[in-house]
N, CA, C and O of each residue as an XYZ file, in Angstrom:
716
protein
N      85.042    163.609    145.531
C      84.623    162.232    145.505
C      83.400    162.049    144.626
O      83.268    161.018    143.966
N      82.520    163.005    144.602
C      81.306    162.865    143.811
C      81.628    162.812    142.323
O      80.918    162.152    141.564
N      82.693    163.499    141.890
C      83.114    163.420    140.480
C      83.557    162.007    140.144
O      83.236    161.487    139.076
N      84.286    161.393    141.044
C      84.744    160.023    140.840
C      83.547    159.074    140.750
O      83.514    158.201    139.883
N      82.574    159.238    141.631
C      81.389    158.393    141.631
C      80.584    158.580    140.354
O      79.978    157.631    139.857
N      80.575    159.792    139.824
C      79.843    160.048    138.579
C      80.528    159.328    137.396
O      79.851    158.885    136.468
N      81.834    159.217    137.432
C      82.556    158.578    136.328
C      82.789    157.081    136.555
O      83.278    156.385    135.665
N      82.444    156.594    137.734
C      82.637    155.181    138.051
C      81.878    154.251    137.096
O      82.474    153.273    136.643
N      80.630    154.486    136.770
C      79.955    153.586    135.823
C      80.673    153.531    134.460
O      80.776    152.460    133.862
N      81.154    154.651    133.980
C      81.870    154.669    132.703
C      83.178    153.885    132.825
O      83.538    153.133    131.920
N      83.884    154.058    133.938
C      85.126    153.337    134.172
C      84.868    151.824    134.268
O      85.626    151.026    133.716
N      83.813    151.443    134.959
C      83.450    150.022    135.061
C      83.106    149.492    133.673
O      83.486    148.371    133.335
N      82.402    150.264    132.870
C      82.055    149.872    131.502
C      83.293    149.647    130.659
O      83.351    148.694    129.882
N      84.289    150.519    130.805
C      85.530    150.368    130.042
C      86.263    149.095    130.482
O      86.762    148.350    129.638
N      86.331    148.845    131.770
C      87.016    147.661    132.287
C      86.296    146.390    131.824
O      86.930    145.440    131.363
N      84.967    146.384    131.952
C      84.193    145.214    131.517
C      84.355    145.003    130.012
O      84.514    143.868    129.563
N      84.317    146.075    129.233
C      84.492    145.983    127.779
C      85.868    145.455    127.411
O      86.001    144.613    126.524
N      86.889    145.952    128.095
C      88.254    145.492    127.809
C      88.413    144.014    128.178
O      89.023    143.245    127.434
N      87.865    143.628    129.318
C      87.942    142.236    129.749
C      87.183    141.331    128.774
O      87.672    140.262    128.409
N      86.009    141.751    128.360
C      85.227    140.981    127.391
C      85.966    140.849    126.065
O      85.991    139.775    125.463
N      86.564    141.937    125.619
C      87.323    141.915    124.367
C      88.515    140.974    124.489
O      88.787    140.200    123.570
N      89.214    141.029    125.587
C      90.363    140.157    125.818
C      89.933    138.688    125.796
O      90.572    137.859    125.147
N      88.847    138.372    126.508
C      88.369    136.988    126.556
C      87.927    136.504    125.172
O      88.165    135.348    124.821
N      87.298    137.360    124.392
C      86.876    136.977    123.038
C      88.084    136.688    122.157
O      88.073    135.721    121.395
N      89.116    137.504    122.249
C      90.325    137.301    121.450
C      91.026    136.009    121.866
O      91.473    135.238    121.016
N      91.120    135.775    123.175
C      91.765    134.560    123.670
C      91.001    133.325    123.187
O      91.609    132.355    122.732
N      89.665    133.362    123.286
C      88.852    132.230    122.834
C      88.996    131.998    121.337
O      89.105    130.858    120.886
N      88.995    133.063    120.584
C      89.136    132.978    119.132
C      90.503    132.402    118.763
O      90.595    131.534    117.894
N      91.558    132.876    119.413
C      92.903    132.360    119.145
C      93.013    130.881    119.499
O      93.641    130.102    118.782
N      92.406    130.517    120.594
C      92.447    129.109    121.010
C      91.718    128.224    119.998
O      92.213    127.159    119.631
N      90.556    128.661    119.556
C      89.792    127.889    118.566
C      90.576    127.770    117.255
O      90.615    126.698    116.651
N      91.203    128.871    116.813
C      91.997    128.837    115.584
C      93.189    127.889    115.748
O      93.502    127.121    114.838
N      93.851    127.943    116.905
C      94.979    127.058    117.172
C      94.539    125.594    117.114
O      95.229    124.762    116.526
N      93.399    125.281    117.720
C      92.899    123.900    117.703
C      92.563    123.457    116.285
O      92.866    122.324    115.912
N      91.943    124.325    115.486
C      91.627    123.981    114.094
C      92.901    123.744    113.283
O      92.991    122.783    112.520
N      93.884    124.631    113.456
C      95.147    124.493    112.716
C      95.894    123.235    113.132
O      96.475    122.553    112.287
N      95.887    122.922    114.407
C      96.550    121.714    114.898
C      95.867    120.472    114.324
O      96.539    119.548    113.866
N      94.546    120.451    114.348
C      93.806    119.318    113.792
C      94.101    119.165    112.297
O      94.275    118.049    111.808
N      94.157    120.275    111.583
C      94.444    120.219    110.138
C      95.854    119.680    109.888
O      96.061    118.894    108.963
N      96.823    120.098    110.704
C      98.194    119.596    110.540
C      98.253    118.086    110.779
O      98.920    117.365    110.037
N      97.555    117.608    111.815
C      97.565    116.170    112.090
C      96.875    115.393    110.980
O      97.310    114.299    110.621
N      95.803    115.952    110.437
C      95.133    115.277    109.318
C      96.053    115.194    108.112
O      96.094    114.170    107.429
N      96.792    116.263    107.845
C      97.747    116.251    106.733
C      98.823    115.183    106.969
O      99.206    114.461    106.048
N      99.296    115.097    108.200
C     100.318    114.095    108.517
C      99.762    112.686    108.368
O     100.422    111.804    107.818
N      98.532    112.477    108.866
C      97.925    111.150    108.739
C      97.731    110.792    107.272
O      98.001    109.660    106.872
N      97.268    111.737    106.470
C      97.090    111.468    105.043
C      98.420    111.076    104.410
O      98.478    110.142    103.610
N      99.484    111.782    104.764
C     100.807    111.460    104.210
C     101.251    110.063    104.646
O     101.802    109.311    103.842
N     101.020    109.716    105.895
C     101.392    108.380    106.400
C     100.566    107.313    105.701
O     101.104    106.282    105.296
N      99.272    107.545    105.553
C      98.405    106.578    104.882
C      98.844    106.373    103.432
O      98.918    105.240    102.957
N      99.128    107.451    102.745
C      99.541    107.357    101.338
C     100.903    106.676    101.222
O     101.115    105.866    100.321
N     101.822    106.999    102.125
C     103.151    106.387    102.094
C     103.053    104.879    102.326
O     103.725    104.098    101.652
N     102.225    104.479    103.268
C     102.065    103.052    103.534
C     101.498    102.343    102.301
O     101.992    101.288    101.902
N     100.472    102.922    101.709
C      99.872    102.315    100.515
C     100.889    102.226     99.386
O     100.940    101.228     98.667
N     101.692    103.260     99.232
C     102.700    103.274     98.165
C     103.742    102.171     98.393
O     104.122    101.480     97.448
N     104.200    102.002     99.620
C     105.207    100.967     99.882
C     104.611     99.578     99.688
O     105.275     98.684     99.162
N     103.374     99.395    100.107
C     102.754     98.083     99.944
C     102.469     97.807     98.466
O     102.612     96.676     98.001
N     102.070     98.832     97.744
C     101.794     98.657     96.313
C     103.069     98.290     95.555
O     103.000     97.575     94.555
N     104.213     98.758     96.004
C     105.484     98.363     95.386
C     105.668     96.850     95.498
O     106.045     96.188     94.531
N     105.399     96.314     96.678
C     105.492     94.864     96.874
C     104.489     94.132     95.996
O     104.810     93.102     95.403
N     103.286     94.659     95.914
C     102.236     94.024     95.110
C     102.651     93.981     93.640
O     102.505     92.950     92.984
N     103.161     95.085     93.128
C     103.575     95.132     91.725
C     104.679     94.122     91.446
O     104.682     93.468     90.404
N     105.603     93.999     92.367
C     106.658     92.990     92.192
C     106.067     91.579     92.156
O     106.500     90.737     91.369
N     105.078     91.329     93.013
C     104.484     89.988     92.999
C     103.769     89.723     91.673
O     103.819     88.606     91.159
N     103.111     90.730     91.120
C     102.467     90.554     89.810
C     103.497     90.138     88.766
O     103.268     89.215     87.984
N     104.622     90.825     88.767
C     105.650     90.561     87.756
C     106.266     89.165     87.921
O     106.510     88.469     86.936
N     106.511     88.770     89.154
C     107.062     87.437     89.403
C     106.027     86.382     89.024
O     106.360     85.368     88.411
N     104.777     86.626     89.391
C     103.707     85.685     89.043
C     103.571     85.545     87.531
O     103.265     84.463     87.030
N     103.797     86.632     86.808
C     103.753     86.561     85.340
C     104.862     85.656     84.812
O     104.653     84.890     83.872
N     106.031     85.749     85.417
C     107.145     84.882     85.011
C     106.793     83.407     85.234
O     107.183     82.542     84.450
N     106.054     83.135     86.308
C     105.674     81.758     86.636
C     104.426     81.306     85.874
O     104.006     80.155     85.996
N     103.835     82.209     85.090
C     102.645     81.847     84.317
C     101.341     81.983     85.068
O     100.318     81.458     84.631
N     101.360     82.687     86.206
C     100.151     82.840     87.008
C      99.398     84.138     86.733
O      98.217     84.243     87.065
N     100.053     85.119     86.137
C      99.485     86.467     86.013
C      99.740     86.999     84.597
O     100.747     86.660     83.976
N      98.824     87.833     84.092
C      99.020     88.376     82.743
C      99.859     89.651     82.693
O      99.867     90.332     81.668
N     100.551     89.987     83.755
C     101.337     91.234     83.760
C     102.272     91.257     82.542
O     102.910     90.251     82.232
N     102.353     92.392     81.858
C     103.134     92.442     80.616
C     104.656     92.455     80.797
O     105.397     92.347     79.821
N     105.119     92.588     82.040
C     106.571     92.662     82.266
C     106.995     91.607     83.292
O     107.233     91.939     84.453
N     107.091     90.338     82.874
C     107.481     89.284     83.811
C     108.888     89.514     84.367
O     109.745     90.113     83.717
N     109.091     89.031     85.560
C     110.382     89.201     86.225
C     110.740     87.898     86.942
O     109.977     87.432     87.788
N     111.876     87.313     86.617
C     112.281     86.079     87.298
C     112.510     86.337     88.797
O     112.999     87.401     89.178
N     112.157     85.367     89.636
C     112.296     85.555     91.086
C     113.705     85.964     91.517
O     113.866     86.789     92.417
N     114.715     85.392     90.878
C     116.092     85.705     91.261
C     116.408     87.175     91.004
O     117.053     87.827     91.825
N     115.956     87.692     89.870
C     116.184     89.108     89.553
C     115.345     90.023     90.443
O     115.741     91.155     90.720
N     114.207     89.542     90.882
C     113.302     90.354     91.704
C     113.728     90.409     93.169
O     113.307     91.304     93.901
N     114.548     89.473     93.598
C     114.891     89.357     95.024
C     115.415     90.649     95.644
O     114.951     91.014     96.724
N     116.362     91.366     95.018
C     116.833     92.611     95.652
C     115.723     93.661     95.780
O     115.626     94.346     96.799
N     114.897     93.783     94.753
C     113.805     94.766     94.813
C     112.771     94.354     95.862
O     112.205     95.203     96.550
N     112.533     93.064     95.978
C     111.599     92.584     97.008
C     112.133     92.869     98.410
O     111.390     93.298     99.292
N     113.413     92.630     98.601
C     114.008     92.905     99.914
C     113.902     94.387    100.248
O     113.582     94.753    101.379
N     114.166     95.226     99.276
C     114.072     96.673     99.484
C     112.627     97.093     99.799
O     112.391     97.915    100.685
N     111.679     96.526     99.073
C     110.270     96.858     99.308
C     109.828     96.409    100.698
O     109.086     97.113    101.382
N     110.290     95.233    101.104
C     109.942     94.730    102.427
C     110.541     95.614    103.520
O     109.884     95.915    104.516
N     111.782     96.023    103.326
C     112.419     96.908    104.307
C     111.712     98.262    104.380
O     111.626     98.846    105.460
N     111.214     98.765    103.275
C     110.503    100.052    103.269
C     109.157     99.947    103.976
O     108.651    100.938    104.502
N     108.581     98.754    103.990
C     107.272     98.569    104.648
C     107.356     98.763    106.151
O     106.403     99.251    106.760
N     108.475     98.391    106.765
C     108.567     98.454    108.221
C     108.417     99.869    108.776
O     107.552    100.087    109.625
N     109.223    100.843    108.334
C     109.039    102.182    108.894
C     107.687    102.791    108.515
O     107.099    103.536    109.299
N     107.196    102.478    107.320
C     105.880    102.999    106.926
C     104.800    102.397    107.829
O     103.854    103.081    108.220
N     104.951    101.122    108.151
C     103.996    100.472    109.047
C     104.049    101.026    110.460
O     103.016    101.181    111.110
N     105.246    101.322    110.934
C     105.377    101.905    112.274
C     104.734    103.290    112.340
O     104.056    103.618    113.314
N     104.947    104.093    111.310
C     104.309    105.418    111.268
C     102.800    105.267    111.230
O     102.080    106.048    111.851
N     102.321    104.277    110.512
C     100.881    104.034    110.441
C     100.327    103.657    111.810
O      99.276    104.153    112.218
N     101.028    102.787    112.512
C     100.588    102.390    113.851
C     100.569    103.594    114.787
O      99.666    103.731    115.613
N     101.561    104.459    114.656
C     101.663    105.628    115.522
C     100.547    106.640    115.268
O      99.942    107.142    116.215
N     100.271    106.941    114.010
C      99.339    108.026    113.691
C      97.980    107.570    113.176
O      97.043    108.365    113.117
N      97.864    106.311    112.805
C      96.637    105.846    112.174
C      95.521    105.563    113.155
O      95.746    105.240    114.321
N      94.305    105.696    112.641
C      93.135    105.326    113.421
C      93.076    103.810    113.574
O      93.635    103.090    112.747
N      92.411    103.313    114.617
C      92.379    101.863    114.873
C      91.826    101.055    113.692
O      92.372    100.002    113.364
N      90.764    101.525    113.056
C      90.192    100.783    111.933
C      91.157    100.762    110.748
O      91.284     99.745    110.065
N      91.830    101.875    110.507
C      92.791    101.933    109.402
C      93.942    100.962    109.659
O      94.361    100.239    108.754
N      94.445    100.946    110.871
C      95.552    100.045    111.214
C      95.124     98.590    111.036
O      95.893     97.777    110.526
N      93.910     98.260    111.451
C      93.431     96.886    111.302
C      93.278     96.497    109.834
O      93.631     95.384    109.445
N      92.755     97.409    109.025
C      92.598     97.125    107.589
C      93.970     97.034    106.911
O      94.157     96.224    106.003
N      94.908     97.843    107.338
C      96.268     97.776    106.786
C      96.896     96.429    107.125
O      97.584     95.831    106.298
N      96.659     95.965    108.323
C      97.194     94.672    108.755
C      96.631     93.546    107.884
O      97.369     92.664    107.445
N      95.327     93.585    107.640
C      94.705     92.557    106.801
C      95.290     92.596    105.390
O      95.551     91.553    104.792
N      95.492     93.793    104.866
C      96.026     93.926    103.508
C      97.452     93.372    103.436
O      97.779     92.608    102.528
N      98.293     93.758    104.389
C      99.696     93.326    104.332
C      99.828     91.818    104.550
O     100.721     91.189    103.982
N      98.960     91.239    105.358
C      99.022     89.788    105.549
C      98.726     89.060    104.241
O      99.344     88.038    103.944
N      97.796     89.575    103.469
C      97.506     88.970    102.168
C      98.697     89.127    101.220
O      99.045     88.201    100.488
N      99.311     90.303    101.242
C     100.489     90.530    100.393
C     101.612     89.565    100.801
O     102.321     89.037     99.945
N     101.765     89.343    102.083
C     102.784     88.407    102.548
C     102.470     86.977    102.084
O     103.383     86.219    101.759
N     101.190     86.611    102.053
C     100.798     85.300    101.517
C     101.141     85.205    100.035
O     101.597     84.162     99.564
N     100.921     86.290     99.303
C     101.269     86.310     97.882
C     102.771     86.089     97.707
O     103.200     85.323     96.845
N     103.555     86.764     98.528
C     105.014     86.619     98.443
C     105.434     85.181     98.763
O     106.314     84.628     98.103
N     104.808     84.581     99.769
C     105.115     83.185    100.120
C     104.742     82.255     98.967
O     105.509     81.356     98.621
N     103.582     82.465     98.379
C     103.124     81.682     97.227
C     104.178     81.690     96.122
O     104.449     80.663     95.500
N     104.766     82.858     95.889
C     105.760     82.993     94.819
C     107.133     82.449     95.212
O     107.858     81.932     94.362
N     107.491     82.560     96.473
C     108.770     81.986     96.924
C     108.782     80.471     96.717
O     109.826     79.879     96.442
N     107.613     79.859     96.853
C     107.475     78.420     96.622
C     107.454     78.097     95.135
O     107.436     76.928     94.748
N     107.457     79.149     94.292
C     107.395     79.021     92.830
C     106.202     78.179     92.380
O     106.304     77.338     91.487
N     105.081     78.435     93.027
C     103.834     77.750     92.706
C     103.330     78.197     91.340
O     103.353     79.382     91.008
N     102.884     77.241     90.569
C     102.316     77.533     89.249
C     100.851     77.099     89.267
O     100.506     75.983     88.878
N     100.003     78.016     89.729
C      98.573     77.729     89.855
C      97.802     79.036     89.647
O      97.532     79.757     90.608
N      97.446     79.343     88.389
C      96.753     80.607     88.102
C      95.454     80.796     88.885
O      95.120     81.921     89.255
N      94.717     79.715     89.144
C      93.458     79.845     89.882
C      93.711     80.246     91.338
O      93.029     81.118     91.876
N      94.685     79.610     91.961
C      95.023     79.972     93.348
C      95.568     81.402     93.396
O      95.277     82.154     94.326
N      96.351     81.764     92.395
C      96.882     83.124     92.317
C      95.733     84.119     92.173
O      95.741     85.172     92.811
N      94.759     83.796     91.347
C      93.608     84.686     91.155
C      92.854     84.892     92.466
O      92.400     85.999     92.757
N      92.721     83.839     93.248
C      92.058     83.953     94.550
C      92.845     84.898     95.472
O      92.262     85.727     96.170
N      94.171     84.759     95.462
C      94.999     85.667     96.257
C      94.852     87.110     95.775
O      94.775     88.036     96.582
N      94.813     87.294     94.460
C      94.637     88.648     93.910
C      93.332     89.268     94.374
O      93.289     90.442     94.740
N      92.279     88.487     94.358
C      90.978     89.003     94.799
C      91.022     89.403     96.272
O      90.477     90.438     96.653
N      91.666     88.588     97.091
C      91.809     88.933     98.520
C      92.645     90.192     98.691
O      92.335     91.041     99.527
N      93.717     90.313     97.890
C      94.569     91.505     97.974
C      93.788     92.740     97.565
O      93.887     93.783     98.211
N      93.017     92.629     96.501
C      92.231     93.784     96.045
C      91.173     94.169     97.071
O      90.931     95.353     97.306
N      90.547     93.175     97.676
C      89.565     93.450     98.729
C      90.252     94.100     99.935
O      89.700     95.012    100.552
N      91.457     93.628    100.267
C      92.212     94.228    101.372
C      92.571     95.673    101.088
O      92.453     96.537    101.958
N      93.008     95.929     99.872
C      93.347     97.305     99.487
C      92.108     98.185     99.536
O      92.154     99.304    100.046
N      91.006     97.682     99.009
C      89.765     98.453     99.013
C      89.309     98.743    100.449
O      88.865     99.849    100.755
N      89.424     97.743    101.320
C      89.062     97.953    102.727
C      89.938     99.002    103.387
O      89.457     99.823    104.167
N      91.223     98.971    103.072
C      92.161     99.959    103.623
C      91.775    101.365    103.165
O      91.659    102.278    103.982
N      91.576    101.533    101.858
C      91.231    102.862    101.344
C      89.888    103.350    101.888
O      89.728    104.542    102.154
N      88.935    102.455    102.054
C      87.643    102.842    102.618
C      87.819    103.331    104.055
O      87.226    104.336    104.450
N      88.631    102.623    104.831
C      88.877    103.025    106.221
C      89.615    104.366    106.285
O      89.327    105.199    107.146
N      90.564    104.568    105.373
C      91.295    105.837    105.335
C      90.338    106.984    105.025
O      90.361    108.022    105.686
N      89.496    106.782    104.011
C      88.548    107.840    103.645
C      87.617    108.168    104.811
O      87.319    109.332    105.080
N      87.166    107.123    105.493
C      86.280    107.330    106.642
C      87.012    108.083    107.757
O      86.462    109.011    108.350
N      88.250    107.681    108.037
C      89.030    108.317    109.104
C      89.294    109.796    108.814
O      89.296    110.620    109.728
N      89.515    110.124    107.553
C      89.816    111.509    107.183
C      88.575    112.278    106.737
O      88.675    113.415    106.274
N      87.413    111.659    106.878
C      86.136    112.274    106.495
C      86.148    112.714    105.029
O      85.701    113.809    104.688
N      86.671    111.834    104.173
C      86.693    112.086    102.733
C      85.493    111.394    102.092
O      84.965    110.429    102.644
N      85.065    111.877    100.937
C      83.960    111.196    100.262
C      84.403    109.828     99.761
O      85.597    109.584     99.592
N      83.450    108.937     99.524
C      83.812    107.611     99.000
C      84.565    107.750     97.688
O      84.337    108.682     96.916
N      85.457    106.815     97.454
C      86.271    106.864     96.240
C      85.985    105.700     95.322
O      85.083    104.899     95.568
N      86.747    105.618     94.285
C      86.619    104.568     93.286
C      87.230    103.282     93.820
O      88.265    103.310     94.485
N      86.597    102.169     93.532
C      87.089    100.882     94.026
C      88.298    100.384     93.242
O      88.950     99.429     93.666
N      88.611    101.007     92.111
C      89.781    100.667     91.284
C      89.742     99.231     90.796
O      90.784     98.605     90.602
N      88.558     98.718     90.600
C      88.432     97.354     90.065
C      88.197     97.445     88.568
O      87.313     98.161     88.100
N      88.994     96.717     87.845
C      88.809     96.634     86.402
C      89.096     95.207     85.976
O      89.947     94.538     86.562
N      88.389     94.739     84.956
C      88.624     93.358     84.532
C      90.022     93.186     83.958
O      90.527     94.044     83.232
N      90.631     92.069     84.296
C      91.964     91.744     83.791
C      91.856     90.644     82.750
O      90.944     89.819     82.808
N      92.774     90.628     81.805
C      92.744     89.549     80.806
C      93.066     88.223     81.491
O      93.787     88.194     82.489
N      92.527     87.120     80.950
C      92.819     85.813     81.556
C      94.276     85.428     81.328
O      94.926     85.893     80.392
N      94.760     84.578     82.200
C      96.121     84.062     82.061
C      96.086     82.967     81.019
O      95.265     82.053     81.097
N      96.971     83.053     80.047
C      96.981     82.046     78.975
C      98.034     80.983     79.266
O      99.222     81.184     79.016
N      97.590     79.869     79.790
C      98.471     78.707     80.028
C      99.738     78.995     80.805
O     100.045     80.157     81.069
N     100.463     77.991     81.170
C     101.745     78.160     81.857
C     102.835     78.483     80.870
O     102.813     78.000     79.738
N     103.781     79.286     81.277
C     104.893     79.680     80.426
C     106.062     78.769     80.619
O     107.098     78.950     79.978
């Protein structure tokens, strides 16, 4: 028995060391798993944010082209409303699933800014469906749309902890009279 008692401290040391090593490995694995999971969700959110912006930008580009046909915008490739209708319908249909994914995975501020942006785009589409010929009113809508887009991108960058980006504002040529 005395031999066992002499080796007991060493045996306790081995058990404590093994238990400590096990706990350190478990903690390390858990921390790595949490980091990897967070990174995967951030990648998914970035993809959803970019997809939503891309679908909305498709609608915006179509509105520019239709507005150019009506004499409201200087876009170099005017498109008559009748010819644009199928592409507009497709763009609108693409917005729905992108918007649902955004609502599901997006941060509250991003979702709110996306909502503000899309409402302005919808106003632009309504303006064009009425075949309004008013470059000044169109310019006001463009400014609101650009501000909405900028607000959306700012919220996305904040949500993903990205550095501030470019506002993408550049001067546009004036609209020359009605066509």
